KEKE-729450 format. One line per 2 residues: number of its first residue (from 0); for each residue x, y, z of C-alpha. Coordinates in Angstrom, 2 decimals. Layout:
BEGIN
NUM) X Y Z ~ ...
This chain:
BEGIN
0) -20.71 7.27 -15.08 ~ -21.03 10.73 -16.47
2) -20.26 12.71 -19.56 ~ -20.07 16.46 -18.96
4) -21.33 19.05 -21.43 ~ -17.77 20.32 -21.80
6) -16.63 16.87 -22.86 ~ -19.56 16.49 -25.25
8) -18.74 19.77 -26.95 ~ -15.10 18.75 -27.40
10) -15.72 15.17 -28.53 ~ -15.80 15.75 -32.31
12) -12.29 17.19 -32.38 ~ -11.01 14.65 -29.85
14) -12.47 11.60 -31.53 ~ -11.71 12.41 -35.14
16) -7.92 11.82 -35.14 ~ -8.30 8.18 -34.08
18) -9.81 7.11 -37.37 ~ -7.53 9.22 -39.52
20) -4.72 7.82 -41.66 ~ -2.10 9.84 -39.78
22) -3.09 8.24 -36.48 ~ -3.06 4.73 -37.99
24) 0.45 5.39 -39.30 ~ 1.53 6.70 -35.91
26) 0.21 3.57 -34.15 ~ 2.14 1.36 -36.59
28) 5.33 3.34 -35.93 ~ 4.85 3.06 -32.17
30) 4.27 -0.68 -32.43 ~ 7.45 -1.12 -34.47
32) 9.52 0.89 -32.00 ~ 7.95 -0.96 -29.10
34) 8.85 -4.37 -30.53 ~ 12.48 -3.28 -30.82
36) 12.72 -2.58 -27.11 ~ 13.05 -6.29 -26.25
38) 10.85 -6.01 -23.18 ~ 8.35 -8.65 -22.12
40) 5.19 -8.44 -24.24 ~ 1.79 -9.70 -23.15
42) 1.70 -12.46 -25.76 ~ 5.00 -13.81 -24.38
44) 3.33 -14.62 -21.05 ~ 0.03 -15.99 -22.33
46) -2.05 -12.80 -22.28 ~ -3.92 -12.79 -25.58
48) -7.73 -12.69 -25.19 ~ -10.45 -10.20 -24.31
50) -13.99 -10.59 -23.04 ~ -15.62 -7.93 -25.23
52) -15.26 -7.65 -28.99 ~ -15.55 -3.86 -28.88
54) -12.83 -1.81 -30.59 ~ -10.16 -0.32 -28.38
56) -9.07 3.28 -28.09 ~ -5.96 5.27 -27.25
58) -5.16 6.13 -23.64 ~ -1.94 6.74 -21.70
60) -1.54 4.79 -18.46 ~ 0.49 6.23 -15.55
62) 1.64 9.40 -17.28 ~ 1.81 10.86 -13.76
64) 2.09 9.07 -10.44 ~ -1.27 10.52 -9.37
66) -2.90 8.95 -12.44 ~ -2.68 5.63 -10.59
68) -3.96 5.92 -7.01 ~ -4.17 2.80 -4.82
70) -5.96 2.67 -1.47 ~ -5.86 -0.57 0.47
72) -9.15 -2.20 1.50 ~ -8.92 -3.89 4.89
74) -10.50 -7.20 5.91 ~ -13.67 -5.40 7.02
76) -14.11 -3.76 3.62 ~ -12.98 -0.30 4.73
78) -10.98 1.76 2.24 ~ -7.76 2.96 3.90
80) -7.14 6.72 3.59 ~ -4.62 9.10 5.09
82) -6.83 11.58 6.93 ~ -4.56 13.14 9.54
84) -0.84 13.62 10.13 ~ -1.32 14.60 13.77
86) -1.47 12.54 16.95 ~ -4.99 11.72 18.16
88) -5.78 13.84 21.27 ~ -6.07 10.80 23.54
90) -2.73 9.42 22.32 ~ -1.01 12.79 22.70
92) -2.19 12.98 26.34 ~ -0.91 9.46 27.10
94) 2.51 10.17 25.63 ~ 2.69 13.51 27.44
96) 1.95 11.78 30.74 ~ 4.56 9.15 29.94
98) 7.13 11.85 29.17 ~ 6.38 13.61 32.45
100) 6.83 10.38 34.39 ~ 10.16 9.85 32.69
102) 11.23 13.39 33.51 ~ 10.57 12.71 37.19
104) 13.03 9.82 37.30 ~ 16.14 10.91 39.18
106) 19.21 11.23 36.98 ~ 21.64 10.52 39.81
108) 22.60 6.88 39.52 ~ 24.96 6.82 42.53
110) 22.65 4.72 44.70 ~ 22.00 2.29 41.84
112) 25.73 1.84 41.25 ~ 26.21 1.27 44.98
114) 23.53 -1.42 44.94 ~ 25.22 -3.00 41.92
116) 28.19 -3.88 44.15 ~ 26.03 -6.37 46.03
118) 25.70 -8.63 42.96 ~ 29.06 -7.90 41.33
120) 32.52 -6.67 42.25 ~ 33.77 -3.21 43.21
122) 35.84 -3.15 40.01 ~ 32.76 -3.89 37.91
124) 30.82 -1.14 39.70 ~ 33.60 1.33 38.92
126) 33.59 0.33 35.25 ~ 29.83 0.76 35.13
128) 30.01 4.17 36.83 ~ 32.55 5.42 34.28
130) 30.29 4.29 31.43 ~ 27.23 5.98 32.98
132) 29.13 9.24 33.51 ~ 30.21 9.25 29.87
134) 26.62 8.85 28.73 ~ 25.05 11.39 31.10
136) 27.77 14.06 30.97 ~ 27.27 14.85 27.29
138) 30.88 14.17 26.43 ~ 31.50 14.21 22.67
140) 32.83 11.13 20.95 ~ 31.96 7.47 20.89
142) 31.01 5.78 24.16 ~ 32.79 2.43 24.17
144) 31.26 -0.64 25.88 ~ 32.71 -2.09 29.08
146) 33.30 -5.78 29.75 ~ 32.75 -7.01 33.30
148) 34.83 -9.63 35.10 ~ 34.44 -13.22 33.84
150) 32.06 -15.49 35.72 ~ 31.08 -19.14 35.41
152) 27.96 -18.61 37.57 ~ 25.00 -18.32 35.18
154) 22.57 -17.21 37.91 ~ 24.92 -14.35 38.81
156) 25.12 -13.26 35.18 ~ 21.33 -13.37 34.92
158) 21.03 -11.16 38.00 ~ 23.39 -8.60 36.45
160) 21.46 -8.61 33.16 ~ 18.19 -7.97 35.03
162) 19.69 -5.29 37.27 ~ 21.02 -3.24 34.36
164) 17.75 -3.66 32.45 ~ 15.69 -2.38 35.40
166) 17.94 0.43 36.61 ~ 19.68 1.79 33.51
168) 17.18 2.10 30.66 ~ 19.76 3.60 28.32
170) 22.10 0.59 28.56 ~ 21.90 -2.91 27.13
172) 23.82 -6.06 28.04 ~ 24.89 -9.19 26.24
174) 27.17 -12.14 26.94 ~ 30.55 -12.69 25.31
176) 33.15 -15.45 25.64 ~ 35.42 -15.35 28.66
178) 39.17 -16.06 28.90 ~ 38.51 -19.81 29.19
180) 35.88 -22.31 28.11 ~ 34.16 -22.40 31.51
182) 33.47 -18.69 31.94 ~ 31.55 -15.90 30.23
184) 31.73 -12.13 30.43 ~ 28.91 -9.58 30.38
186) 29.34 -6.65 28.02 ~ 27.50 -3.41 28.83
188) 26.81 -0.99 25.98 ~ 24.76 2.03 25.14
190) 21.32 1.11 23.80 ~ 21.43 2.55 20.29
192) 17.64 2.33 20.00 ~ 16.91 4.18 23.23
194) 16.28 7.89 23.62 ~ 19.24 8.49 25.91
196) 19.81 12.17 25.18 ~ 23.18 11.45 23.64
198) 22.39 13.33 20.46 ~ 24.09 12.02 17.32
200) 27.43 11.15 18.85 ~ 27.27 7.45 18.05
202) 29.10 6.48 14.91 ~ 27.60 4.67 11.96
204) 27.55 0.90 12.18 ~ 30.21 0.46 9.51
206) 32.49 2.77 11.52 ~ 31.82 0.84 14.73
208) 32.63 -2.44 13.01 ~ 29.83 -3.99 15.01
210) 26.29 -5.24 14.58 ~ 23.34 -3.17 15.79
212) 21.60 -4.01 19.04 ~ 18.18 -5.62 18.98
214) 16.10 -2.47 19.30 ~ 12.74 -3.52 17.88
216) 10.93 -1.22 20.29 ~ 10.72 0.27 23.74
218) 11.14 -2.26 26.55 ~ 9.03 -0.12 28.85
220) 5.53 -0.44 27.51 ~ 2.30 -0.18 29.54
222) 0.52 -3.53 29.75 ~ -2.89 -2.04 28.93
224) -1.67 -0.48 25.65 ~ -1.45 -2.55 22.45
226) 2.16 -3.42 21.66 ~ 1.84 -2.46 18.00
228) 1.43 1.03 16.64 ~ -0.72 0.99 13.51
230) -0.46 3.85 11.06 ~ -1.38 4.68 7.49
232) 1.53 4.94 5.09 ~ 1.14 7.31 2.14
234) 3.81 7.15 -0.55 ~ 4.51 8.42 -4.05
236) 6.73 6.59 -6.58 ~ 8.17 4.34 -3.88
238) 7.60 0.68 -3.16 ~ 6.55 -0.36 0.32
240) 9.89 -1.89 1.32 ~ 11.78 1.21 0.25
242) 9.51 3.53 2.23 ~ 9.61 1.41 5.38
244) 13.35 0.99 5.05 ~ 13.81 4.74 5.23
246) 11.38 5.12 8.15 ~ 13.07 2.26 10.00
248) 16.48 3.84 9.48 ~ 15.26 7.14 10.90
250) 13.65 5.42 13.89 ~ 16.59 3.10 14.49
252) 14.48 -0.07 14.21 ~ 14.94 -3.21 12.17
254) 12.80 -4.00 9.09 ~ 11.22 -7.00 10.83
256) 9.56 -4.59 13.28 ~ 7.12 -3.55 10.54
258) 4.11 -5.49 9.35 ~ 1.96 -4.86 6.28
260) -0.61 -6.69 4.21 ~ 0.72 -6.25 0.69
262) 3.31 -4.47 -1.43 ~ 1.79 -1.68 -3.53
264) 2.81 -0.75 -7.04 ~ 5.83 1.58 -7.03
266) 4.75 3.86 -9.84 ~ 1.64 5.12 -8.09
268) 0.29 7.13 -5.20 ~ -0.79 4.64 -2.55
270) -2.06 4.44 1.01 ~ -1.89 1.30 3.15
272) -1.89 0.14 6.75 ~ 1.38 -0.65 8.53
274) 2.16 -1.79 12.05 ~ 5.39 -1.32 13.99
276) 6.36 -2.97 17.25 ~ 6.40 -0.81 20.40
278) 7.02 2.61 18.89 ~ 5.59 5.92 20.03
280) 3.31 7.69 17.59 ~ 4.96 11.01 18.38
282) 8.25 9.73 16.95 ~ 6.66 8.75 13.66
284) 4.61 11.93 13.42 ~ 7.79 13.95 13.88
286) 9.25 12.34 10.75 ~ 6.65 13.90 8.44
288) 8.51 17.19 8.15 ~ 11.63 15.33 6.97
290) 10.17 12.62 4.74 ~ 10.14 13.17 0.99
292) 7.40 11.43 -1.01 ~ 6.22 9.66 2.15
294) 3.77 10.61 4.91 ~ 2.49 8.74 7.98
296) -0.62 9.36 10.05 ~ -3.90 8.02 11.51
298) -2.10 6.47 14.47 ~ -3.59 3.97 16.92
300) -2.34 1.13 19.13 ~ -3.38 -2.45 18.36
302) -2.67 -5.82 19.95 ~ -1.51 -7.65 16.82
304) 0.79 -6.73 13.95 ~ -0.28 -6.99 10.32
306) 0.67 -10.03 8.24 ~ 0.98 -10.47 4.49
308) -2.35 -11.20 2.87 ~ -4.49 -9.54 5.56
310) -6.43 -7.37 3.15 ~ -9.62 -7.71 1.16
312) -8.26 -5.89 -1.86 ~ -7.51 -2.43 -3.20
314) -9.47 0.59 -4.37 ~ -8.00 2.07 -7.56
316) -8.49 5.55 -8.97 ~ -7.06 5.46 -12.48
318) -6.84 8.30 -14.98 ~ -6.14 7.49 -18.62
320) -4.84 10.61 -20.34 ~ -4.70 11.50 -24.01
322) -7.81 9.48 -24.78 ~ -8.60 9.29 -28.50
324) -11.38 7.06 -29.88 ~ -13.30 6.63 -33.12
326) -16.52 7.69 -31.39 ~ -18.03 8.64 -28.06
328) -20.07 5.45 -28.22 ~ -16.91 3.31 -28.26
330) -15.73 4.75 -24.95 ~ -19.17 4.52 -23.38
332) -19.78 0.93 -24.47 ~ -16.30 -0.18 -23.43
334) -16.70 1.29 -19.94 ~ -20.15 -0.21 -19.51
336) -18.93 -3.59 -20.74 ~ -16.05 -3.57 -18.23
338) -18.47 -2.84 -15.40 ~ -20.96 -5.50 -16.50
340) -18.76 -8.35 -17.76 ~ -15.39 -7.63 -16.16
342) -12.06 -8.81 -17.57 ~ -9.93 -11.93 -17.86
344) -8.10 -12.19 -14.55 ~ -4.62 -12.57 -16.03
346) -1.43 -12.13 -14.03 ~ -0.19 -8.78 -15.34
348) 3.19 -7.99 -16.82 ~ 4.47 -6.88 -13.40
350) 4.48 -10.54 -12.35 ~ 7.08 -11.28 -15.01
352) 9.46 -8.37 -14.44 ~ 10.13 -5.18 -16.33
354) 13.48 -6.14 -17.88 ~ 14.53 -8.06 -20.95
356) 14.91 -11.27 -18.90 ~ 11.42 -12.41 -17.78
358) 11.22 -13.82 -14.28 ~ 9.40 -16.94 -15.53
360) 12.47 -17.83 -17.63 ~ 14.51 -17.78 -14.42
362) 11.78 -19.85 -12.77 ~ 11.95 -22.45 -15.54
364) 15.72 -22.77 -15.07 ~ 15.22 -23.28 -11.32
366) 12.60 -25.95 -11.88 ~ 15.03 -27.76 -14.21
368) 17.91 -27.49 -11.76 ~ 19.97 -25.34 -14.12
370) 21.50 -23.27 -11.33 ~ 24.25 -21.57 -13.33
372) 21.84 -20.59 -16.11 ~ 19.49 -19.09 -13.53
374) 22.34 -17.10 -11.96 ~ 23.50 -15.88 -15.38
376) 20.00 -14.71 -16.29 ~ 19.75 -12.72 -13.08
378) 23.22 -11.17 -13.45 ~ 23.63 -10.74 -17.21
380) 23.47 -7.29 -18.89 ~ 20.06 -6.04 -20.01
382) 19.55 -3.51 -22.76 ~ 16.40 -2.15 -21.14
384) 18.10 -1.12 -17.89 ~ 19.62 2.20 -16.91
386) 23.20 2.74 -18.04 ~ 24.66 2.72 -14.53
388) 23.15 -0.67 -13.72 ~ 23.89 -2.21 -17.10
390) 27.50 -0.97 -16.94 ~ 27.90 -2.81 -13.63
392) 26.51 -5.99 -15.20 ~ 28.82 -5.63 -18.20
394) 31.78 -5.07 -15.87 ~ 31.09 -8.31 -13.98
396) 30.62 -10.33 -17.17 ~ 33.92 -9.08 -18.55
398) 36.06 -9.16 -15.40 ~ 34.41 -11.47 -12.86
400) 35.41 -8.90 -10.22 ~ 32.80 -9.39 -7.49
402) 34.01 -6.62 -5.14 ~ 34.20 -4.11 -7.97
404) 30.74 -5.06 -9.19 ~ 29.22 -4.78 -5.71
406) 30.59 -1.27 -5.42 ~ 28.76 -0.33 -8.62
408) 25.46 -2.16 -8.14 ~ 22.70 -0.11 -6.44
410) 21.46 -1.45 -3.11 ~ 17.94 -2.02 -4.40
412) 19.16 -4.86 -6.67 ~ 18.71 -7.30 -3.81
414) 18.90 -10.57 -5.77 ~ 22.01 -9.61 -7.73
416) 23.89 -8.42 -4.65 ~ 22.93 -11.51 -2.64
418) 24.17 -13.84 -5.40 ~ 27.50 -12.04 -5.75
420) 28.10 -11.99 -2.00 ~ 27.50 -15.76 -1.83
422) 29.70 -16.44 -4.86 ~ 32.45 -14.46 -3.17
424) 32.31 -16.86 -0.20 ~ 31.65 -20.03 -2.20
426) 32.95 -19.62 -5.78 ~ 31.12 -21.82 -8.27
428) 28.36 -22.87 -5.85 ~ 25.46 -21.48 -7.86
430) 22.71 -23.29 -5.93 ~ 23.97 -21.82 -2.67
432) 24.16 -18.41 -4.31 ~ 20.50 -18.67 -5.36
434) 19.54 -19.65 -1.83 ~ 21.26 -16.49 -0.64
436) 18.48 -14.44 -2.22 ~ 15.78 -13.56 0.37
438) 13.24 -16.37 0.31 ~ 10.22 -14.32 -0.73
440) 12.12 -12.94 -3.69 ~ 13.74 -16.16 -4.86
442) 10.42 -18.01 -4.73 ~ 8.90 -15.29 -6.88
444) 10.75 -16.75 -9.89 ~ 9.04 -20.14 -9.53
446) 5.68 -18.52 -8.83 ~ 6.17 -16.48 -11.99
448) 6.42 -19.69 -14.00 ~ 3.22 -20.96 -12.41
450) 1.58 -17.67 -13.42 ~ 2.87 -18.12 -16.98
452) 1.19 -21.53 -17.20 ~ -2.03 -20.15 -15.70
454) -2.21 -17.27 -18.19 ~ -1.84 -19.63 -21.13
456) -4.50 -21.94 -19.73 ~ -6.89 -19.02 -19.25
458) -6.36 -17.91 -22.85 ~ -7.01 -21.40 -24.16
460) -10.19 -21.64 -22.04 ~ -11.50 -18.40 -23.61
462) -10.47 -19.38 -27.16 ~ -12.05 -22.82 -26.95
464) -15.20 -22.12 -24.96 ~ -15.76 -18.36 -24.89
466) -16.67 -16.23 -21.89 ~ -20.43 -16.60 -21.58
468) -21.02 -20.12 -20.25 ~ -19.76 -22.93 -18.04
470) -18.85 -26.08 -19.96 ~ -18.45 -29.73 -19.06
472) -15.12 -30.39 -17.35 ~ -14.60 -26.83 -16.12
474) -13.21 -26.33 -12.63 ~ -15.48 -24.22 -10.44
476) -15.43 -22.84 -6.95 ~ -18.16 -24.68 -5.07
478) -21.14 -22.95 -3.52 ~ -19.99 -22.58 0.08
480) -20.90 -19.89 2.59 ~ -18.40 -17.05 2.09
482) -17.66 -17.03 5.82 ~ -16.47 -20.64 5.60
484) -14.39 -20.18 2.47 ~ -10.69 -20.42 3.17
486) -8.27 -18.32 1.21 ~ -4.72 -19.53 1.70
488) -1.40 -18.53 0.31 ~ -0.18 -20.31 -2.80
490) 2.53 -22.01 -0.76 ~ 3.84 -21.75 2.77
492) 6.71 -19.53 1.73 ~ 4.24 -16.66 1.24
494) 3.97 -16.31 5.00 ~ 7.60 -15.27 5.34
496) 8.60 -12.25 7.40 ~ 8.21 -8.94 5.68
498) 11.80 -8.06 6.49 ~ 12.87 -9.65 3.23
500) 13.41 -7.01 0.59 ~ 11.72 -7.28 -2.77
502) 12.91 -6.16 -6.16 ~ 10.91 -2.99 -6.68
504) 10.88 -3.51 -10.45 ~ 9.08 -6.83 -10.11
506) 6.16 -6.09 -7.80 ~ 2.48 -6.33 -8.56
508) -0.15 -3.65 -8.63 ~ -1.33 -5.06 -5.35
510) 1.08 -7.45 -3.72 ~ 3.88 -9.77 -4.65
512) 2.98 -12.58 -2.31 ~ -0.78 -12.73 -1.85
514) -1.94 -15.17 -4.52 ~ -5.33 -16.36 -3.27
516) -5.83 -20.11 -3.39 ~ -9.07 -21.83 -2.43
518) -8.82 -25.23 -0.76 ~ -9.08 -28.23 -3.05
520) -12.19 -29.48 -1.22 ~ -13.93 -26.25 -2.24
522) -13.23 -26.83 -5.94 ~ -14.91 -29.38 -8.20
524) -15.15 -30.47 -11.84 ~ -18.43 -29.52 -13.52
526) -20.63 -32.53 -14.32 ~ -23.60 -32.97 -16.66
528) -25.90 -32.71 -13.64 ~ -24.35 -29.37 -12.71
530) -24.92 -28.06 -16.25 ~ -28.55 -29.20 -16.31
532) -29.23 -27.64 -12.92 ~ -27.49 -24.40 -13.89
534) -25.74 -24.39 -10.53 ~ -22.64 -22.49 -11.62
536) -21.91 -19.34 -13.61 ~ -18.79 -18.06 -15.36
538) -17.85 -16.08 -12.24 ~ -17.31 -19.44 -10.48
540) -14.79 -20.78 -13.02 ~ -11.26 -21.23 -11.66
542) -8.01 -22.62 -13.02 ~ -5.19 -24.17 -10.98
544) -1.73 -22.86 -10.25 ~ 0.30 -26.09 -10.55
546) 1.23 -27.87 -7.35 ~ 1.00 -31.21 -5.58
548) -2.50 -30.73 -4.17 ~ -4.44 -29.25 -7.08
550) -6.80 -30.90 -9.51 ~ -7.05 -29.95 -13.17
552) -10.06 -29.46 -15.45 ~ -11.26 -32.71 -17.03
554) -11.46 -31.16 -20.50 ~ -8.69 -30.29 -22.95
556) -7.61 -27.20 -20.97 ~ -5.54 -29.42 -18.65
558) -3.30 -30.44 -21.53 ~ -1.76 -27.00 -22.03
560) -0.19 -27.08 -18.56 ~ 1.73 -30.26 -19.26
562) 2.44 -29.44 -22.92 ~ 4.03 -26.07 -22.12
564) 5.97 -27.48 -19.18 ~ 7.22 -30.41 -21.30
566) 8.29 -27.96 -24.02 ~ 10.40 -26.20 -21.38
568) 11.83 -29.50 -20.14 ~ 9.82 -29.44 -16.91
570) 7.65 -32.09 -15.29 ~ 4.66 -31.06 -13.18
572) 4.40 -34.50 -11.56 ~ 7.97 -35.21 -10.47
574) 11.13 -33.32 -9.55 ~ 14.29 -33.86 -11.57
576) 16.46 -32.58 -8.70 ~ 16.34 -32.89 -4.95
578) 15.86 -29.24 -4.06 ~ 12.33 -29.01 -2.68
580) 11.86 -25.26 -2.73 ~ 12.54 -25.18 -6.47
582) 10.17 -28.07 -7.27 ~ 6.52 -27.59 -8.19
584) 5.81 -31.03 -6.75 ~ 6.75 -29.77 -3.27
586) 4.32 -26.83 -3.51 ~ 0.67 -27.17 -2.60
588) -0.54 -25.07 -5.54 ~ -3.75 -23.06 -5.64
590) -6.63 -21.71 -7.73 ~ -7.50 -18.40 -9.35
592) -10.75 -17.11 -10.80 ~ -10.69 -16.78 -14.58
594) -13.12 -13.86 -14.86 ~ -13.21 -10.87 -12.52
596) -15.73 -8.04 -12.34 ~ -14.71 -4.68 -10.84
598) -16.53 -3.76 -7.64 ~ -18.22 -0.35 -7.21
600) -17.11 0.68 -10.69 ~ -17.46 4.36 -11.61
602) -16.20 6.33 -14.59 ~ -16.32 9.78 -16.15
604) -14.82 11.63 -19.10 ~ -12.87 14.81 -18.45
606) -11.14 17.42 -20.59 ~ -7.88 19.16 -19.77
608) -5.32 21.43 -21.40 ~ -2.31 21.13 -19.09
610) -0.81 17.63 -18.90 ~ 1.04 18.60 -15.71
612) -2.15 19.31 -13.78 ~ -3.52 16.48 -11.62
614) -6.97 15.20 -12.54 ~ -7.56 13.12 -9.42
616) -7.30 14.14 -5.78 ~ -4.93 12.18 -3.55
618) -5.26 11.67 0.19 ~ -2.53 14.24 0.75
620) -4.38 16.82 -1.33 ~ -7.16 16.72 1.23
622) -4.83 17.48 4.14 ~ -3.75 21.13 4.48
624) 0.02 21.34 4.71 ~ 1.95 24.47 5.50
626) 5.40 23.30 6.53 ~ 8.13 22.78 3.91
628) 9.56 19.32 3.42 ~ 13.17 18.66 4.29
630) 14.84 15.99 2.18 ~ 16.45 13.26 4.23
632) 19.42 11.23 3.15 ~ 23.04 11.56 2.13
634) 24.16 12.63 -1.34 ~ 24.76 8.97 -2.11
636) 21.18 8.08 -1.14 ~ 19.74 10.88 -3.25
638) 21.81 9.71 -6.22 ~ 20.55 6.17 -5.65
640) 17.00 7.49 -5.66 ~ 17.54 9.25 -8.97
642) 18.90 6.03 -10.45 ~ 15.83 4.14 -9.35
644) 13.34 6.63 -10.70 ~ 11.50 5.44 -13.75
646) 9.82 8.72 -14.58 ~ 9.27 9.77 -18.15
648) 9.91 13.27 -19.52 ~ 6.38 14.36 -18.69
650) 7.10 13.65 -15.04 ~ 10.23 15.77 -14.92
652) 8.28 18.72 -13.63 ~ 6.21 16.71 -11.20
654) 7.16 16.93 -7.55 ~ 5.97 14.37 -5.06
656) 4.18 16.38 -2.39 ~ 1.30 18.80 -2.50
658) 3.06 21.48 -0.50 ~ 5.83 21.53 -3.11
660) 3.51 21.85 -6.09 ~ 0.94 24.42 -4.99
662) 3.16 27.36 -5.92 ~ 4.09 25.80 -9.26
664) 0.48 25.13 -10.18 ~ -0.39 28.75 -9.45
666) 2.09 29.95 -12.03 ~ 0.93 30.92 -15.50
668) 1.38 28.72 -18.53 ~ 4.97 28.74 -19.78
670) 4.05 28.54 -23.42 ~ 4.09 24.77 -23.90
672) 2.02 24.22 -27.03 ~ 0.56 21.01 -25.63
674) -0.93 22.93 -22.72 ~ -3.15 24.90 -25.14
676) -4.59 21.83 -26.81 ~ -7.74 20.36 -25.29
678) -7.32 16.69 -24.49 ~ -9.62 14.07 -23.06
680) -9.14 11.75 -20.07 ~ -11.08 8.77 -18.77
682) -11.15 8.67 -14.99 ~ -12.23 5.46 -13.26
684) -12.64 4.19 -9.72 ~ -12.91 0.47 -9.00
686) -12.22 -2.03 -6.24 ~ -10.50 -5.34 -6.96
688) -9.80 -8.33 -4.70 ~ -6.25 -8.90 -3.55
690) -3.84 -10.04 -6.30 ~ -6.06 -8.89 -9.18
692) -4.27 -6.59 -11.61 ~ -5.87 -3.25 -12.38
694) -3.73 -3.08 -15.52 ~ -5.63 -6.07 -16.89
696) -8.91 -4.17 -16.46 ~ -7.34 -1.27 -18.39
698) -6.21 -3.66 -21.10 ~ -9.80 -4.84 -21.58
700) -10.77 -1.22 -22.31 ~ -7.91 -0.16 -24.55
702) -7.23 -3.43 -26.38 ~ -3.52 -2.50 -26.35
704) -0.46 -3.50 -24.35 ~ -0.23 -2.34 -20.73
706) 3.57 -2.39 -20.58 ~ 5.30 0.67 -19.17
708) 7.60 0.83 -22.20 ~ 4.66 0.94 -24.59
710) 2.84 3.69 -22.71 ~ 6.01 5.76 -22.54
712) 6.04 5.78 -26.34 ~ 2.57 7.35 -26.28
714) 3.96 10.34 -24.40
């Protein structure tokens, strides 16, 4: 909480424009343009109240990626940072010893092939020897699998599987159908996930016309070493799934091999913990010189992989640029009020999607059983989307050509592609098409509707009873030892495998799937006795996320849930269709605190002249880097990346890694008039529990919309 002398000397000129007529006119123009964009506004999803009555001020959110820094906070309260890209000395020694032991293994497999004859036939041994020679000789071209003689003896087949596994680490076996119903054949193939010194001769999967082998990790792992490699993932302008997808592709492992606690906001610089099953740290460390916008480090082996929700929260470092206020006192009082009183713990706009079709509208259609309407909303053209994507949507709507549309749709549009692929197999079966969407993603639509109801209930609670006291009939979290308090997922589907891809345009600041929900036996309705005893404070007030196991407040706040649902043709007490996963009555429900105070809140005012200069230090800035970064990916992948980028014009000159920007920042000013004008920024650091939205804390300060579209207009 500081105000430098430099800032104080500049305040008169910085503060004056806010109260001028020209600025008022500009705000009105921006608001008009913003309304014409047809994006989701806060009022549309129940976000309408504030805690403080202080006036707001101008500030630009996320002008640069580094203006929004997110560091995960683990279950022990430690803030996760990227501190090193190198292998720890003890780990480097272990892997070196392991490499030496591997080098000492004889490469002559003659004796092993000879022994193989004792459990198989001479013909099979010859086939195996030819395959081994192809692999070890370095012959160019694809190494085709061999199929051994059919056998109806299961014990014999098991012996062959085990023999190959123990003696030929670079091969893998599986069982295929034999020439008749009583026999099976063993197929022997090159292990695509193994380091078999074959270089890059193997063809791409689509060229092989085959599925990949199960190569989640090394089969030869010391028993005393934890089976999971934990590392810190640093990324810029990439969502978690996208970053891990690229790393997995480079390692040759499947997405389900990775574990993480939550999905971080895409448009940010973030650091989080990740685990991967049975992978060597040296392999991941070697990727750093090829990864673009991603770094990995701080390696260690652990016994268990990470699961969704295994985090205490996130530490945010947020810089609001272009700050203009009517007085210094307004900024100071607003910041102090946020630290003291907190903010209304709304679900932010990210919960409801960034397009012109809000996710809670899709959720409402699912709850009503309107399968075709839900599919149409997901697939229909959207004015707010990039031309390439919208053109693909328009093409499908006009032609119904599924194959042609799939060729045009980017891979990151997971829901759309899944629906089309299912409709191709089962035309007209819209329910089945919706079920084709990865479970975590398809359930997000229903959860979005629950969030919509919660936001409206929270607003009504503030309008009717204010923010300073507990009232009769409120729901509160009971006074139970924190160590005994259970925090569960909203519904069981939140514990799904992290292999399911998420729509990167619809993720939260923190995580898509970690809605905290306290057990019903730890929640109670406030009685007269509670009020007289003063047992509870406003920080204990909670509201339910509708489900079969929740209770509602006993005052008039409960009515808004049922009134809004009824208006949408939805019942919260019974299902109008038989599909359980799209019925609120089949979900347990949960609770969410209405008011949230930031933890360890700090703030300061800064001045700057160059909008392209970073004002906050990232983890990567603290690590000296000398090697250039090599971009990885085909031309097609790079084009896909450019399509997915949501940068604004001010980000066009911003590169993603420190070693690519140092030389640019050393250059002299190019004559941009904006760079000569002194501007003010508000820099804040705060920690929030999992699933709380930092954008809602910013909204409490600015008293303006937090939508990306709105803040782009301020640029």
